KEMITOR-484290 format. One record per residue (C-alpha): residue number from 1; x, y, z; residue in one letter. Coordinates in Angstrom, 3 decimals. Layout:
<nukols>
nukol i->NUM | east->X | north->Y | up->Z | aa->A
...
</nukols>
This chain:
<nukols>
nukol i->1 | east->-73.935 | north->178.624 | up->-13.997 | aa->M
nukol i->2 | east->-73.436 | north->178.253 | up->-18.065 | aa->A
nukol i->3 | east->-76.352 | north->179.684 | up->-20.356 | aa->N
nukol i->4 | east->-76.980 | north->178.162 | up->-23.755 | aa->S
nukol i->5 | east->-79.763 | north->179.969 | up->-26.451 | aa->Y
nukol i->6 | east->-81.834 | north->177.047 | up->-28.189 | aa->K
nukol i->7 | east->-84.297 | north->175.978 | up->-30.596 | aa->F
nukol i->8 | east->-86.526 | north->173.168 | up->-30.434 | aa->K
nukol i->9 | east->-88.675 | north->172.055 | up->-33.984 | aa->G
nukol i->10 | east->-91.696 | north->169.810 | up->-33.090 | aa->V
nukol i->11 | east->-93.691 | north->167.852 | up->-35.302 | aa->S
nukol i->12 | east->-97.289 | north->166.865 | up->-34.064 | aa->L
nukol i->13 | east->-99.730 | north->164.567 | up->-36.059 | aa->S
nukol i->14 | east->-101.213 | north->163.084 | up->-33.056 | aa->T
nukol i->15 | east->-104.713 | north->163.940 | up->-30.320 | aa->Q
nukol i->16 | east->-102.236 | north->162.476 | up->-27.682 | aa->S
nukol i->17 | east->-101.106 | north->165.256 | up->-25.039 | aa->E
nukol i->18 | east->-97.270 | north->165.163 | up->-25.738 | aa->T
nukol i->19 | east->-94.271 | north->166.254 | up->-24.363 | aa->S
nukol i->20 | east->-92.949 | north->168.544 | up->-26.032 | aa->I
nukol i->21 | east->-90.074 | north->170.495 | up->-23.801 | aa->L
nukol i->22 | east->-88.624 | north->169.103 | up->-20.219 | aa->T
nukol i->23 | east->-86.213 | north->171.299 | up->-17.992 | aa->A
nukol i->24 | east->-83.555 | north->169.274 | up->-16.469 | aa->G
nukol i->25 | east->-83.075 | north->168.395 | up->-12.418 | aa->A
nukol i->26 | east->-80.557 | north->171.009 | up->-12.434 | aa->K
nukol i->27 | east->-81.695 | north->173.703 | up->-14.792 | aa->E
nukol i->28 | east->-84.232 | north->176.176 | up->-15.538 | aa->T
nukol i->29 | east->-85.369 | north->177.231 | up->-19.440 | aa->I
nukol i->30 | east->-87.023 | north->180.221 | up->-20.389 | aa->I
nukol i->31 | east->-89.037 | north->180.169 | up->-23.409 | aa->I
nukol i->32 | east->-89.107 | north->183.360 | up->-25.562 | aa->K
nukol i->33 | east->-91.153 | north->182.132 | up->-28.343 | aa->S
nukol i->34 | east->-93.643 | north->179.555 | up->-28.954 | aa->L
nukol i->35 | east->-94.736 | north->179.500 | up->-32.622 | aa->R
nukol i->36 | east->-97.658 | north->177.243 | up->-34.079 | aa->V
nukol i->37 | east->-97.598 | north->176.817 | up->-37.547 | aa->T
nukol i->38 | east->-100.989 | north->174.941 | up->-39.293 | aa->N
nukol i->39 | east->-99.285 | north->173.471 | up->-42.334 | aa->N
nukol i->40 | east->-102.964 | north->171.934 | up->-43.471 | aa->T
nukol i->41 | east->-106.099 | north->173.228 | up->-44.491 | aa->G
nukol i->42 | east->-107.432 | north->171.776 | up->-41.817 | aa->N
nukol i->43 | east->-108.581 | north->174.299 | up->-38.656 | aa->T
nukol i->44 | east->-107.182 | north->172.288 | up->-35.644 | aa->P
nukol i->45 | east->-107.069 | north->173.598 | up->-32.181 | aa->N
nukol i->46 | east->-104.104 | north->173.624 | up->-30.090 | aa->V
nukol i->47 | east->-103.661 | north->173.502 | up->-26.291 | aa->S
nukol i->48 | east->-100.387 | north->173.928 | up->-23.656 | aa->F
nukol i->49 | east->-100.293 | north->172.907 | up->-20.272 | aa->D
nukol i->50 | east->-96.885 | north->172.901 | up->-17.666 | aa->V
nukol i->51 | east->-96.634 | north->170.061 | up->-15.826 | aa->L
nukol i->52 | east->-94.288 | north->170.194 | up->-12.647 | aa->D
nukol i->53 | east->-93.471 | north->166.566 | up->-11.979 | aa->S
nukol i->54 | east->-92.562 | north->167.080 | up->-8.327 | aa->S
nukol i->55 | east->-95.972 | north->168.039 | up->-7.507 | aa->S
nukol i->56 | east->-97.858 | north->166.767 | up->-10.645 | aa->S
nukol i->57 | east->-99.684 | north->170.387 | up->-10.708 | aa->V
nukol i->58 | east->-100.924 | north->170.911 | up->-14.161 | aa->E
nukol i->59 | east->-101.437 | north->174.870 | up->-15.577 | aa->A
nukol i->60 | east->-102.983 | north->175.698 | up->-18.770 | aa->T
nukol i->61 | east->-100.243 | north->177.523 | up->-20.547 | aa->I
nukol i->62 | east->-102.949 | north->177.937 | up->-23.718 | aa->L
nukol i->63 | east->-106.721 | north->176.296 | up->-24.037 | aa->N
nukol i->64 | east->-107.796 | north->175.558 | up->-27.502 | aa->T
nukol i->65 | east->-106.812 | north->177.835 | up->-29.505 | aa->Q
nukol i->66 | east->-108.049 | north->177.628 | up->-33.119 | aa->S
nukol i->67 | east->-105.447 | north->177.365 | up->-35.900 | aa->L
nukol i->68 | east->-106.454 | north->178.947 | up->-39.583 | aa->S
nukol i->69 | east->-105.592 | north->176.581 | up->-42.353 | aa->A
nukol i->70 | east->-102.171 | north->177.334 | up->-43.567 | aa->D
nukol i->71 | east->-101.069 | north->179.916 | up->-40.866 | aa->N
nukol i->72 | east->-99.230 | north->180.752 | up->-38.014 | aa->S
nukol i->73 | east->-99.236 | north->182.131 | up->-34.538 | aa->I
nukol i->74 | east->-97.064 | north->183.106 | up->-32.061 | aa->E
nukol i->75 | east->-98.647 | north->181.904 | up->-28.501 | aa->V
nukol i->76 | east->-96.346 | north->183.917 | up->-25.515 | aa->L
nukol i->77 | east->-96.471 | north->187.203 | up->-25.404 | aa->T
nukol i->78 | east->-94.150 | north->187.053 | up->-22.633 | aa->Q
nukol i->79 | east->-91.440 | north->184.545 | up->-21.518 | aa->P
nukol i->80 | east->-93.070 | north->181.824 | up->-19.737 | aa->L
nukol i->81 | east->-90.176 | north->180.013 | up->-17.402 | aa->V
nukol i->82 | east->-89.860 | north->176.056 | up->-16.421 | aa->L
nukol i->83 | east->-88.001 | north->175.142 | up->-13.364 | aa->E
nukol i->84 | east->-86.176 | north->171.963 | up->-12.711 | aa->A
nukol i->85 | east->-87.829 | north->168.601 | up->-14.244 | aa->T
nukol i->86 | east->-90.985 | north->171.030 | up->-15.329 | aa->D
nukol i->87 | east->-92.378 | north->169.737 | up->-18.361 | aa->V
nukol i->88 | east->-94.292 | north->171.781 | up->-21.289 | aa->L
nukol i->89 | east->-96.965 | north->169.513 | up->-23.361 | aa->K
nukol i->90 | east->-98.896 | north->169.952 | up->-25.836 | aa->A
nukol i->91 | east->-102.305 | north->169.243 | up->-27.511 | aa->T
nukol i->92 | east->-103.916 | north->168.942 | up->-31.070 | aa->V
nukol i->93 | east->-107.614 | north->168.114 | up->-31.660 | aa->S
nukol i->94 | east->-106.890 | north->166.419 | up->-35.249 | aa->T
nukol i->95 | east->-104.496 | north->164.513 | up->-36.538 | aa->N
nukol i->96 | east->-103.106 | north->167.110 | up->-38.742 | aa->D
nukol i->97 | east->-99.909 | north->167.734 | up->-39.429 | aa->N
nukol i->98 | east->-99.380 | north->170.737 | up->-36.874 | aa->V
nukol i->99 | east->-95.290 | north->172.034 | up->-36.408 | aa->N
nukol i->100 | east->-93.917 | north->174.194 | up->-33.234 | aa->I
nukol i->101 | east->-91.214 | north->176.034 | up->-32.780 | aa->G
nukol i->102 | east->-88.896 | north->176.859 | up->-29.865 | aa->I
nukol i->103 | east->-86.939 | north->179.504 | up->-29.186 | aa->S
nukol i->104 | east->-85.963 | north->179.056 | up->-25.291 | aa->Y
nukol i->105 | east->-82.505 | north->179.723 | up->-23.345 | aa->L
nukol i->106 | east->-81.134 | north->177.039 | up->-20.654 | aa->T
nukol i->107 | east->-79.288 | north->177.711 | up->-17.435 | aa->I
nukol i->108 | east->-77.804 | north->175.458 | up->-15.501 | aa->S
</nukols>
């Protein structure tokens, strides 16, 4: 088994639900930090869901969190595990610029 620590940054500026991190077919991902930064003077909302693509079951991780203007929040208080083929998705309520930083461990 190979372990690899990684960071992924994503910039969202659309209201569509967007896939931001997907575990590979033979991979487990442990997300340690999920940080969201609002780079605007507006106050959009953000939501996170995990989709298990093998059974199409969706779980809400964060539902409609308001983001203060020009501020950041840490979404997780405990690690989040994505098993093989799970997909982490984000939705922002406006077309404002929101950045997401994910620190995670991949196990394959």
